PDB file of N, CA, C and O in Angstrom:
ATOM      1  N   UNK A   1     -61.718 136.527  44.796  1.00  0.00           N
ATOM      2  CA  UNK A   1     -61.842 136.772  46.229  1.00  0.00           C
ATOM      3  C   UNK A   1     -62.023 135.442  46.952  1.00  0.00           C
ATOM      4  O   UNK A   1     -62.783 134.585  46.502  1.00  0.00           O
ATOM      5  N   UNK A   2     -61.334 135.272  48.055  1.00  0.00           N
ATOM      6  CA  UNK A   2     -61.381 134.023  48.820  1.00  0.00           C
ATOM      7  C   UNK A   2     -62.643 133.917  49.669  1.00  0.00           C
ATOM      8  O   UNK A   2     -63.303 134.911  49.973  1.00  0.00           O
ATOM      9  N   UNK A   3     -62.948 132.699  50.033  1.00  0.00           N
ATOM     10  CA  UNK A   3     -63.985 132.396  51.014  1.00  0.00           C
ATOM     11  C   UNK A   3     -63.276 131.925  52.273  1.00  0.00           C
ATOM     12  O   UNK A   3     -62.176 131.377  52.207  1.00  0.00           O
ATOM     13  N   UNK A   4     -63.909 132.140  53.418  1.00  0.00           N
ATOM     14  CA  UNK A   4     -63.301 131.785  54.696  1.00  0.00           C
ATOM     15  C   UNK A   4     -64.261 130.967  55.535  1.00  0.00           C
ATOM     16  O   UNK A   4     -65.470 131.197  55.528  1.00  0.00           O
ATOM     17  N   UNK A   5     -63.702 130.000  56.265  1.00  0.00           N
ATOM     18  CA  UNK A   5     -64.428 129.285  57.307  1.00  0.00           C
ATOM     19  C   UNK A   5     -63.902 129.878  58.606  1.00  0.00           C
ATOM     20  O   UNK A   5     -62.692 130.006  58.791  1.00  0.00           O
ATOM     21  N   UNK A   6     -64.812 130.238  59.503  1.00  0.00           N
ATOM     22  CA  UNK A   6     -64.386 130.865  60.750  1.00  0.00           C
ATOM     23  C   UNK A   6     -65.036 130.168  61.942  1.00  0.00           C
ATOM     24  O   UNK A   6     -66.111 129.579  61.832  1.00  0.00           O
ATOM     25  N   UNK A   7     -64.354 130.253  63.082  1.00  0.00           N
ATOM     26  CA  UNK A   7     -64.841 129.700  64.340  1.00  0.00           C
ATOM     27  C   UNK A   7     -64.987 130.842  65.336  1.00  0.00           C
ATOM     28  O   UNK A   7     -64.057 131.625  65.529  1.00  0.00           O
ATOM     29  N   UNK A   8     -66.150 130.938  65.969  1.00  0.00           N
ATOM     30  CA  UNK A   8     -66.421 131.953  66.977  1.00  0.00           C
ATOM     31  C   UNK A   8     -66.702 131.254  68.301  1.00  0.00           C
ATOM     32  O   UNK A   8     -67.508 130.327  68.373  1.00  0.00           O
ATOM     33  N   UNK A   9     -66.024 131.716  69.340  1.00  0.00           N
ATOM     34  CA  UNK A   9     -66.344 131.246  70.685  1.00  0.00           C
ATOM     35  C   UNK A   9     -67.459 132.136  71.224  1.00  0.00           C
ATOM     36  O   UNK A   9     -67.331 133.360  71.235  1.00  0.00           O
ATOM     37  N   UNK A  10     -68.546 131.522  71.669  1.00  0.00           N
ATOM     38  CA  UNK A  10     -69.683 132.263  72.198  1.00  0.00           C
ATOM     39  C   UNK A  10     -69.548 132.427  73.705  1.00  0.00           C
ATOM     40  O   UNK A  10     -68.761 131.728  74.342  1.00  0.00           O
ATOM     41  N   UNK A  11     -70.313 133.348  74.270  1.00  0.00           N
ATOM     42  CA  UNK A  11     -70.219 133.636  75.706  1.00  0.00           C
ATOM     43  C   UNK A  11     -70.553 132.449  76.591  1.00  0.00           C
ATOM     44  O   UNK A  11     -70.104 132.381  77.735  1.00  0.00           O
ATOM     45  N   UNK A  12     -71.342 131.508  76.069  1.00  0.00           N
ATOM     46  CA  UNK A  12     -71.676 130.322  76.855  1.00  0.00           C
ATOM     47  C   UNK A  12     -70.626 129.224  76.709  1.00  0.00           C
ATOM     48  O   UNK A  12     -70.793 128.135  77.259  1.00  0.00           O
ATOM     49  N   UNK A  13     -69.539 129.499  75.970  1.00  0.00           N
ATOM     50  CA  UNK A  13     -68.467 128.526  75.791  1.00  0.00           C
ATOM     51  C   UNK A  13     -68.617 127.654  74.560  1.00  0.00           C
ATOM     52  O   UNK A  13     -67.699 126.909  74.218  1.00  0.00           O
ATOM     53  N   UNK A  14     -69.749 127.731  73.894  1.00  0.00           N
ATOM     54  CA  UNK A  14     -69.940 126.943  72.679  1.00  0.00           C
ATOM     55  C   UNK A  14     -69.173 127.575  71.523  1.00  0.00           C
ATOM     56  O   UNK A  14     -68.709 128.711  71.620  1.00  0.00           O
ATOM     57  N   UNK A  15     -69.044 126.830  70.434  1.00  0.00           N
ATOM     58  CA  UNK A  15     -68.299 127.320  69.277  1.00  0.00           C
ATOM     59  C   UNK A  15     -69.195 127.280  68.046  1.00  0.00           C
ATOM     60  O   UNK A  15     -69.776 126.246  67.716  1.00  0.00           O
ATOM     61  N   UNK A  16     -69.297 128.415  67.379  1.00  0.00           N
ATOM     62  CA  UNK A  16     -70.073 128.548  66.155  1.00  0.00           C
ATOM     63  C   UNK A  16     -69.127 128.483  64.963  1.00  0.00           C
ATOM     64  O   UNK A  16     -68.054 129.085  64.985  1.00  0.00           O
ATOM     65  N   UNK A  17     -69.517 127.767  63.938  1.00  0.00           N
ATOM     66  CA  UNK A  17     -68.727 127.644  62.708  1.00  0.00           C
ATOM     67  C   UNK A  17     -69.542 128.204  61.551  1.00  0.00           C
ATOM     68  O   UNK A  17     -70.720 127.878  61.403  1.00  0.00           O
ATOM     69  N   UNK A  18     -68.917 129.047  60.729  1.00  0.00           N
ATOM     70  CA  UNK A  18     -69.618 129.625  59.586  1.00  0.00           C
ATOM     71  C   UNK A  18     -68.666 129.913  58.444  1.00  0.00           C
ATOM     72  O   UNK A  18     -67.458 129.711  58.560  1.00  0.00           O
ATOM     73  N   UNK A  19     -69.227 130.393  57.325  1.00  0.00           N
ATOM     74  CA  UNK A  19     -68.404 130.802  56.188  1.00  0.00           C
ATOM     75  C   UNK A  19     -68.776 132.221  55.793  1.00  0.00           C
ATOM     76  O   UNK A  19     -69.898 132.674  56.019  1.00  0.00           O
ATOM     77  N   UNK A  20     -67.816 132.910  55.202  1.00  0.00           N
ATOM     78  CA  UNK A  20     -68.052 134.284  54.749  1.00  0.00           C
ATOM     79  C   UNK A  20     -66.934 134.708  53.818  1.00  0.00           C
ATOM     80  O   UNK A  20     -65.861 134.105  53.798  1.00  0.00           O
ATOM     81  N   UNK A  21     -67.194 135.746  53.054  1.00  0.00           N
ATOM     82  CA  UNK A  21     -66.139 136.365  52.246  1.00  0.00           C
ATOM     83  C   UNK A  21     -65.410 137.419  53.067  1.00  0.00           C
ATOM     84  O   UNK A  21     -64.197 137.584  52.937  1.00  0.00           O
ATOM     85  N   UNK A  22     -66.147 138.133  53.911  1.00  0.00           N
ATOM     86  CA  UNK A  22     -65.585 139.186  54.751  1.00  0.00           C
ATOM     87  C   UNK A  22     -65.846 138.804  56.209  1.00  0.00           C
ATOM     88  O   UNK A  22     -66.926 139.060  56.742  1.00  0.00           O
ATOM     89  N   UNK A  23     -64.861 138.198  56.837  1.00  0.00           N
ATOM     90  CA  UNK A  23     -65.041 137.676  58.190  1.00  0.00           C
ATOM     91  C   UNK A  23     -65.253 138.805  59.203  1.00  0.00           C
ATOM     92  O   UNK A  23     -66.068 138.662  60.115  1.00  0.00           O
ATOM     93  N   UNK A  24     -64.552 139.896  59.062  1.00  0.00           N
ATOM     94  CA  UNK A  24     -64.716 141.013  59.999  1.00  0.00           C
ATOM     95  C   UNK A  24     -66.149 141.546  59.970  1.00  0.00           C
ATOM     96  O   UNK A  24     -66.743 141.792  61.020  1.00  0.00           O
ATOM     97  N   UNK A  25     -66.693 141.722  58.789  1.00  0.00           N
ATOM     98  CA  UNK A  25     -68.070 142.214  58.663  1.00  0.00           C
ATOM     99  C   UNK A  25     -69.060 141.188  59.202  1.00  0.00           C
ATOM    100  O   UNK A  25     -70.044 141.548  59.848  1.00  0.00           O
ATOM    101  N   UNK A  26     -68.800 139.924  58.938  1.00  0.00           N
ATOM    102  CA  UNK A  26     -69.703 138.871  59.415  1.00  0.00           C
ATOM    103  C   UNK A  26     -69.662 138.776  60.936  1.00  0.00           C
ATOM    104  O   UNK A  26     -70.700 138.618  61.580  1.00  0.00           O
ATOM    105  N   UNK A  27     -68.452 138.874  61.516  1.00  0.00           N
ATOM    106  CA  UNK A  27     -68.335 138.853  62.971  1.00  0.00           C
ATOM    107  C   UNK A  27     -69.093 140.037  63.576  1.00  0.00           C
ATOM    108  O   UNK A  27     -69.789 139.878  64.578  1.00  0.00           O
ATOM    109  N   UNK A  28     -68.961 141.210  62.978  1.00  0.00           N
ATOM    110  CA  UNK A  28     -69.676 142.397  63.458  1.00  0.00           C
ATOM    111  C   UNK A  28     -71.185 142.160  63.418  1.00  0.00           C
ATOM    112  O   UNK A  28     -71.905 142.571  64.327  1.00  0.00           O
ATOM    113  N   UNK A  29     -71.656 141.503  62.374  1.00  0.00           N
ATOM    114  CA  UNK A  29     -73.089 141.184  62.277  1.00  0.00           C
ATOM    115  C   UNK A  29     -73.501 140.262  63.424  1.00  0.00           C
ATOM    116  O   UNK A  29     -74.537 140.476  64.054  1.00  0.00           O
ATOM    117  N   UNK A  30     -72.690 139.235  63.696  1.00  0.00           N
ATOM    118  CA  UNK A  30     -72.988 138.336  64.819  1.00  0.00           C
ATOM    119  C   UNK A  30     -73.006 139.127  66.127  1.00  0.00           C
ATOM    120  O   UNK A  30     -73.916 138.961  66.939  1.00  0.00           O
ATOM    121  N   UNK A  31     -72.010 139.981  66.334  1.00  0.00           N
ATOM    122  CA  UNK A  31     -71.891 140.751  67.577  1.00  0.00           C
ATOM    123  C   UNK A  31     -73.055 141.718  67.759  1.00  0.00           C
ATOM    124  O   UNK A  31     -73.435 142.021  68.890  1.00  0.00           O
ATOM    125  N   UNK A  32     -73.625 142.206  66.662  1.00  0.00           N
ATOM    126  CA  UNK A  32     -74.749 143.145  66.717  1.00  0.00           C
ATOM    127  C   UNK A  32     -76.113 142.463  66.714  1.00  0.00           C
ATOM    128  O   UNK A  32     -77.142 143.132  66.624  1.00  0.00           O
ATOM    129  N   UNK A  33     -76.124 141.133  66.812  1.00  0.00           N
ATOM    130  CA  UNK A  33     -77.394 140.409  66.834  1.00  0.00           C
ATOM    131  C   UNK A  33     -78.040 140.260  65.480  1.00  0.00           C
ATOM    132  O   UNK A  33     -79.217 139.910  65.396  1.00  0.00           O
ATOM    133  N   UNK A  34     -77.293 140.520  64.403  1.00  0.00           N
ATOM    134  CA  UNK A  34     -77.827 140.434  63.046  1.00  0.00           C
ATOM    135  C   UNK A  34     -77.309 139.209  62.296  1.00  0.00           C
ATOM    136  O   UNK A  34     -77.610 139.031  61.115  1.00  0.00           O
ATOM    137  N   UNK A  35     -76.534 138.367  62.974  1.00  0.00           N
ATOM    138  CA  UNK A  35     -75.952 137.193  62.324  1.00  0.00           C
ATOM    139  C   UNK A  35     -76.897 136.015  62.376  1.00  0.00           C
ATOM    140  O   UNK A  35     -78.113 136.172  62.267  1.00  0.00           O
ATOM    141  N   UNK A  36     -76.341 134.859  62.542  1.00  0.00           N
ATOM    142  CA  UNK A  36     -77.123 133.622  62.596  1.00  0.00           C
ATOM    143  C   UNK A  36     -77.999 133.571  63.848  1.00  0.00           C
ATOM    144  O   UNK A  36     -77.688 134.195  64.863  1.00  0.00           O
ATOM    145  N   UNK A  37     -79.079 132.831  63.763  1.00  0.00           N
ATOM    146  CA  UNK A  37     -79.979 132.655  64.906  1.00  0.00           C
ATOM    147  C   UNK A  37     -79.210 132.134  66.124  1.00  0.00           C
ATOM    148  O   UNK A  37     -79.479 132.535  67.256  1.00  0.00           O
ATOM    149  N   UNK A  38     -78.256 131.238  65.879  1.00  0.00           N
ATOM    150  CA  UNK A  38     -77.467 130.650  66.970  1.00  0.00           C
ATOM    151  C   UNK A  38     -76.743 131.730  67.768  1.00  0.00           C
ATOM    152  O   UNK A  38     -76.764 131.701  68.998  1.00  0.00           O
ATOM    153  N   UNK A  39     -76.102 132.685  67.085  1.00  0.00           N
ATOM    154  CA  UNK A  39     -75.341 133.709  67.800  1.00  0.00           C
ATOM    155  C   UNK A  39     -76.222 134.848  68.316  1.00  0.00           C
ATOM    156  O   UNK A  39     -75.757 135.680  69.094  1.00  0.00           O
ATOM    157  N   UNK A  40     -77.467 134.895  67.901  1.00  0.00           N
ATOM    158  CA  UNK A  40     -78.383 135.876  68.493  1.00  0.00           C
ATOM    159  C   UNK A  40     -78.697 135.488  69.929  1.00  0.00           C
ATOM    160  O   UNK A  40     -78.824 136.352  70.796  1.00  0.00           O
ATOM    161  N   UNK A  41     -78.821 134.196  70.181  1.00  0.00           N
ATOM    162  CA  UNK A  41     -79.119 133.732  71.540  1.00  0.00           C
ATOM    163  C   UNK A  41     -77.845 133.413  72.330  1.00  0.00           C
ATOM    164  O   UNK A  41     -77.897 133.257  73.550  1.00  0.00           O
ATOM    165  N   UNK A  42     -76.715 133.316  71.646  1.00  0.00           N
ATOM    166  CA  UNK A  42     -75.419 133.056  72.282  1.00  0.00           C
ATOM    167  C   UNK A  42     -74.405 134.042  71.714  1.00  0.00           C
ATOM    168  O   UNK A  42     -73.649 133.694  70.808  1.00  0.00           O
ATOM    169  N   UNK A  43     -74.379 135.263  72.232  1.00  0.00           N
ATOM    170  CA  UNK A  43     -73.505 136.301  71.660  1.00  0.00           C
ATOM    171  C   UNK A  43     -72.038 135.872  71.606  1.00  0.00           C
ATOM    172  O   UNK A  43     -71.567 135.135  72.473  1.00  0.00           O
ATOM    173  N   UNK A  44     -71.329 136.334  70.593  1.00  0.00           N
ATOM    174  CA  UNK A  44     -69.920 135.953  70.447  1.00  0.00           C
ATOM    175  C   UNK A  44     -69.018 136.605  71.490  1.00  0.00           C
ATOM    176  O   UNK A  44     -69.236 137.745  71.901  1.00  0.00           O
ATOM    177  N   UNK A  45     -68.007 135.861  71.904  1.00  0.00           N
ATOM    178  CA  UNK A  45     -66.983 136.378  72.810  1.00  0.00           C
ATOM    179  C   UNK A  45     -65.762 136.806  72.008  1.00  0.00           C
ATOM    180  O   UNK A  45     -65.211 137.884  72.228  1.00  0.00           O
ATOM    181  N   UNK A  46     -65.335 135.933  71.054  1.00  0.00           N
ATOM    182  CA  UNK A  46     -64.146 136.243  70.253  1.00  0.00           C
ATOM    183  C   UNK A  46     -64.078 135.334  69.036  1.00  0.00           C
ATOM    184  O   UNK A  46     -64.692 134.268  68.992  1.00  0.00           O
ATOM    185  N   UNK A  47     -63.321 135.785  68.058  1.00  0.00           N
ATOM    186  CA  UNK A  47     -63.043 134.989  66.869  1.00  0.00           C
ATOM    187  C   UNK A  47     -61.888 134.057  67.209  1.00  0.00           C
ATOM    188  O   UNK A  47     -60.809 134.514  67.586  1.00  0.00           O
ATOM    189  N   UNK A  48     -62.110 132.752  67.080  1.00  0.00           N
ATOM    190  CA  UNK A  48     -61.075 131.770  67.421  1.00  0.00           C
ATOM    191  C   UNK A  48     -60.121 131.500  66.266  1.00  0.00           C
ATOM    192  O   UNK A  48     -58.907 131.443  66.461  1.00  0.00           O
ATOM    193  N   UNK A  49     -60.663 131.335  65.073  1.00  0.00           N
ATOM    194  CA  UNK A  49     -59.825 130.967  63.928  1.00  0.00           C
ATOM    195  C   UNK A  49     -60.529 131.319  62.635  1.00  0.00           C
ATOM    196  O   UNK A  49     -61.744 131.513  62.587  1.00  0.00           O
ATOM    197  N   UNK A  50     -59.720 131.393  61.589  1.00  0.00           N
ATOM    198  CA  UNK A  50     -60.226 131.710  60.263  1.00  0.00           C
ATOM    199  C   UNK A  50     -59.350 130.987  59.246  1.00  0.00           C
ATOM    200  O   UNK A  50     -58.123 131.065  59.316  1.00  0.00           O
ATOM    201  N   UNK A  51     -59.971 130.287  58.305  1.00  0.00           N
ATOM    202  CA  UNK A  51     -59.250 129.500  57.306  1.00  0.00           C
ATOM    203  C   UNK A  51     -59.698 129.928  55.909  1.00  0.00           C
ATOM    204  O   UNK A  51     -60.897 130.002  55.639  1.00  0.00           O
ATOM    205  N   UNK A  52     -58.752 130.205  55.031  1.00  0.00           N
ATOM    206  CA  UNK A  52     -59.060 130.671  53.670  1.00  0.00           C
ATOM    207  C   UNK A  52     -59.206 129.500  52.695  1.00  0.00           C
ATOM    208  O   UNK A  52     -58.503 128.495  52.793  1.00  0.00           O
ATOM    209  N   UNK A  53     -60.142 129.659  51.748  1.00  0.00           N
ATOM    210  CA  UNK A  53     -60.384 128.673  50.695  1.00  0.00           C
ATOM    211  C   UNK A  53     -60.586 129.399  49.373  1.00  0.00           C
ATOM    212  O   UNK A  53     -61.063 130.534  49.356  1.00  0.00           O
ATOM    213  N   UNK A  54     -60.230 128.760  48.272  1.00  0.00           N
ATOM    214  CA  UNK A  54     -60.292 129.438  46.977  1.00  0.00           C
ATOM    215  C   UNK A  54     -61.706 129.679  46.443  1.00  0.00           C
ATOM    216  O   UNK A  54     -61.919 130.571  45.622  1.00  0.00           O
ATOM    217  N   UNK A  55     -62.670 128.880  46.913  1.00  0.00           N
ATOM    218  CA  UNK A  55     -64.030 129.023  46.395  1.00  0.00           C
ATOM    219  C   UNK A  55     -65.054 128.631  47.453  1.00  0.00           C
ATOM    220  O   UNK A  55     -64.722 128.018  48.467  1.00  0.00           O
ATOM    221  N   UNK A  56     -66.296 128.995  47.195  1.00  0.00           N
ATOM    222  CA  UNK A  56     -67.383 128.736  48.142  1.00  0.00           C
ATOM    223  C   UNK A  56     -67.593 127.248  48.375  1.00  0.00           C
ATOM    224  O   UNK A  56     -67.847 126.822  49.502  1.00  0.00           O
ATOM    225  N   UNK A  57     -67.488 126.468  47.329  1.00  0.00           N
ATOM    226  CA  UNK A  57     -67.711 125.031  47.437  1.00  0.00           C
ATOM    227  C   UNK A  57     -66.751 124.370  48.417  1.00  0.00           C
ATOM    228  O   UNK A  57     -67.173 123.588  49.269  1.00  0.00           O
ATOM    229  N   UNK A  58     -65.479 124.675  48.303  1.00  0.00           N
ATOM    230  CA  UNK A  58     -64.503 124.060  49.210  1.00  0.00           C
ATOM    231  C   UNK A  58     -64.684 124.586  50.637  1.00  0.00           C
ATOM    232  O   UNK A  58     -64.463 123.847  51.596  1.00  0.00           O
ATOM    233  N   UNK A  59     -65.081 125.848  50.789  1.00  0.00           N
ATOM    234  CA  UNK A  59     -65.342 126.390  52.121  1.00  0.00           C
ATOM    235  C   UNK A  59     -66.548 125.691  52.756  1.00  0.00           C
ATOM    236  O   UNK A  59     -66.527 125.382  53.948  1.00  0.00           O
ATOM    237  N   UNK A  60     -67.585 125.446  51.976  1.00  0.00           N
ATOM    238  CA  UNK A  60     -68.768 124.746  52.495  1.00  0.00           C
ATOM    239  C   UNK A  60     -68.437 123.322  52.920  1.00  0.00           C
ATOM    240  O   UNK A  60     -68.930 122.848  53.944  1.00  0.00           O
ATOM    241  N   UNK A  61     -67.608 122.638  52.140  1.00  0.00           N
ATOM    242  CA  UNK A  61     -67.204 121.273  52.516  1.00  0.00           C
ATOM    243  C   UNK A  61     -66.426 121.271  53.831  1.00  0.00           C
ATOM    244  O   UNK A  61     -66.643 120.412  54.685  1.00  0.00           O
ATOM    245  N   UNK A  62     -65.521 122.236  53.988  1.00  0.00           N
ATOM    246  CA  UNK A  62     -64.742 122.314  55.228  1.00  0.00           C
ATOM    247  C   UNK A  62     -65.616 122.722  56.408  1.00  0.00           C
ATOM    248  O   UNK A  62     -65.435 122.214  57.515  1.00  0.00           O
ATOM    249  N   UNK A  63     -66.553 123.624  56.187  1.00  0.00           N
ATOM    250  CA  UNK A  63     -67.481 124.009  57.254  1.00  0.00           C
ATOM    251  C   UNK A  63     -68.242 122.774  57.740  1.00  0.00           C
ATOM    252  O   UNK A  63     -68.373 122.559  58.945  1.00  0.00           O
ATOM    253  N   UNK A  64     -68.736 121.975  56.817  1.00  0.00           N
ATOM    254  CA  UNK A  64     -69.474 120.774  57.195  1.00  0.00           C
ATOM    255  C   UNK A  64     -68.582 119.818  57.983  1.00  0.00           C
ATOM    256  O   UNK A  64     -69.014 119.247  58.984  1.00  0.00           O
ATOM    257  N   UNK A  65     -67.332 119.641  57.530  1.00  0.00           N
ATOM    258  CA  UNK A  65     -66.402 118.742  58.220  1.00  0.00           C
ATOM    259  C   UNK A  65     -66.145 119.231  59.645  1.00  0.00           C
ATOM    260  O   UNK A  65     -66.158 118.441  60.589  1.00  0.00           O
ATOM    261  N   UNK A  66     -65.913 120.528  59.794  1.00  0.00           N
ATOM    262  CA  UNK A  66     -65.631 121.082  61.124  1.00  0.00           C
ATOM    263  C   UNK A  66     -66.846 120.970  62.032  1.00  0.00           C
ATOM    264  O   UNK A  66     -66.706 120.716  63.228  1.00  0.00           O
ATOM    265  N   UNK A  67     -68.033 121.157  61.477  1.00  0.00           N
ATOM    266  CA  UNK A  67     -69.240 121.056  62.294  1.00  0.00           C
ATOM    267  C   UNK A  67     -69.450 119.653  62.862  1.00  0.00           C
ATOM    268  O   UNK A  67     -70.188 119.486  63.832  1.00  0.00           O
ATOM    269  N   UNK A  68     -68.817 118.657  62.277  1.00  0.00           N
ATOM    270  CA  UNK A  68     -68.925 117.291  62.794  1.00  0.00           C
ATOM    271  C   UNK A  68     -68.023 117.066  64.003  1.00  0.00           C
ATOM    272  O   UNK A  68     -68.177 116.065  64.702  1.00  0.00           O
ATOM    273  N   UNK A  69     -67.090 117.972  64.261  1.00  0.00           N
ATOM    274  CA  UNK A  69     -66.145 117.830  65.359  1.00  0.00           C
ATOM    275  C   UNK A  69     -66.775 118.235  66.687  1.00  0.00           C
ATOM    276  O   UNK A  69     -67.741 118.996  66.723  1.00  0.00           O
ATOM    277  N   UNK A  70     -66.214 117.716  67.775  1.00  0.00           N
ATOM    278  CA  UNK A  70     -66.652 118.129  69.106  1.00  0.00           C
ATOM    279  C   UNK A  70     -66.074 119.518  69.406  1.00  0.00           C
ATOM    280  O   UNK A  70     -65.183 119.997  68.706  1.00  0.00           O
ATOM    281  N   UNK A  71     -66.588 120.141  70.438  1.00  0.00           N
ATOM    282  CA  UNK A  71     -66.081 121.467  70.818  1.00  0.00           C
ATOM    283  C   UNK A  71     -64.597 121.407  71.152  1.00  0.00           C
ATOM    284  O   UNK A  71     -63.850 122.315  70.788  1.00  0.00           O
ATOM    285  N   UNK A  72     -64.160 120.369  71.827  1.00  0.00           N
ATOM    286  CA  UNK A  72     -62.739 120.266  72.172  1.00  0.00           C
ATOM    287  C   UNK A  72     -61.880 120.066  70.917  1.00  0.00           C
ATOM    288  O   UNK A  72     -60.763 120.578  70.849  1.00  0.00           O
ATOM    289  N   UNK A  73     -62.383 119.339  69.942  1.00  0.00           N
ATOM    290  CA  UNK A  73     -61.651 119.168  68.687  1.00  0.00           C
ATOM    291  C   UNK A  73     -61.586 120.492  67.917  1.00  0.00           C
ATOM    292  O   UNK A  73     -60.570 120.799  67.293  1.00  0.00           O
ATOM    293  N   UNK A  74     -62.661 121.268  67.962  1.00  0.00           N
ATOM    294  CA  UNK A  74     -62.668 122.581  67.301  1.00  0.00           C
ATOM    295  C   UNK A  74     -61.655 123.515  67.970  1.00  0.00           C
ATOM    296  O   UNK A  74     -60.956 124.261  67.285  1.00  0.00           O
ATOM    297  N   UNK A  75     -61.576 123.476  69.301  1.00  0.00           N
ATOM    298  CA  UNK A  75     -60.602 124.305  70.016  1.00  0.00           C
ATOM    299  C   UNK A  75     -59.176 123.896  69.648  1.00  0.00           C
ATOM    300  O   UNK A  75     -58.318 124.757  69.459  1.00  0.00           O
ATOM    301  N   UNK A  76     -58.918 122.597  69.545  1.00  0.00           N
ATOM    302  CA  UNK A  76     -57.592 122.114  69.166  1.00  0.00           C
ATOM    303  C   UNK A  76     -57.257 122.575  67.747  1.00  0.00           C
ATOM    304  O   UNK A  76     -56.128 122.988  67.482  1.00  0.00           O
ATOM    305  N   UNK A  77     -58.214 122.510  66.847  1.00  0.00           N
ATOM    306  CA  UNK A  77     -58.011 122.983  65.478  1.00  0.00           C
ATOM    307  C   UNK A  77     -57.664 124.469  65.481  1.00  0.00           C
ATOM    308  O   UNK A  77     -56.761 124.897  64.763  1.00  0.00           O
ATOM    309  N   UNK A  78     -58.372 125.251  66.279  1.00  0.00           N
ATOM    310  CA  UNK A  78     -58.126 126.686  66.357  1.00  0.00           C
ATOM    311  C   UNK A  78     -56.737 126.976  66.927  1.00  0.00           C
ATOM    312  O   UNK A  78     -56.058 127.894  66.468  1.00  0.00           O
ATOM    313  N   UNK A  79     -56.316 126.205  67.919  1.00  0.00           N
ATOM    314  CA  UNK A  79     -55.004 126.406  68.533  1.00  0.00           C
ATOM    315  C   UNK A  79     -53.867 126.170  67.557  1.00  0.00           C
ATOM    316  O   UNK A  79     -52.806 126.782  67.679  1.00  0.00           O
ATOM    317  N   UNK A  80     -54.078 125.290  66.593  1.00  0.00           N
ATOM    318  CA  UNK A  80     -53.023 124.952  65.642  1.00  0.00           C
ATOM    319  C   UNK A  80     -53.127 125.732  64.328  1.00  0.00           C
ATOM    320  O   UNK A  80     -52.443 125.424  63.352  1.00  0.00           O
ATOM    321  N   UNK A  81     -53.990 126.741  64.323  1.00  0.00           N
ATOM    322  CA  UNK A  81     -54.148 127.550  63.115  1.00  0.00           C
ATOM    323  C   UNK A  81     -53.352 128.848  63.260  1.00  0.00           C
ATOM    324  O   UNK A  81     -52.823 129.162  64.326  1.00  0.00           O
ATOM    325  N   UNK A  82     -53.286 129.581  62.164  1.00  0.00           N
ATOM    326  CA  UNK A  82     -52.690 130.910  62.211  1.00  0.00           C
ATOM    327  C   UNK A  82     -53.580 131.801  63.064  1.00  0.00           C
ATOM    328  O   UNK A  82     -54.785 131.556  63.137  1.00  0.00           O
ATOM    329  N   UNK A  83     -53.035 132.824  63.712  1.00  0.00           N
ATOM    330  CA  UNK A  83     -53.869 133.712  64.534  1.00  0.00           C
ATOM    331  C   UNK A  83     -54.999 134.328  63.716  1.00  0.00           C
ATOM    332  O   UNK A  83     -54.814 134.693  62.555  1.00  0.00           O
ATOM    333  N   UNK A  84     -56.170 134.437  64.339  1.00  0.00           N
ATOM    334  CA  UNK A  84     -57.354 134.988  63.668  1.00  0.00           C
ATOM    335  C   UNK A  84     -57.274 136.489  63.580  1.00  0.00           C
ATOM    336  O   UNK A  84     -58.183 137.125  63.046  1.00  0.00           O
TER     337      UNK A  84
END
């Protein structure tokens, strides 16, 4: 089973980056206030992008790399990805 790195646009315009095996279930958790502390105070607006990786380790490395990017760089990355 693959691991995924996903980008969520929050209602305040910020972008949350996370990893999960089941992105739909994880997004639902964020939307219901059961996800990360960050999205509890900044509810999600939409899923921007999702990237598949063969294992948790590579997904964690990519999550860390993406978290170093600015919000505008994250949006550009999402625009050039496959639809979420």
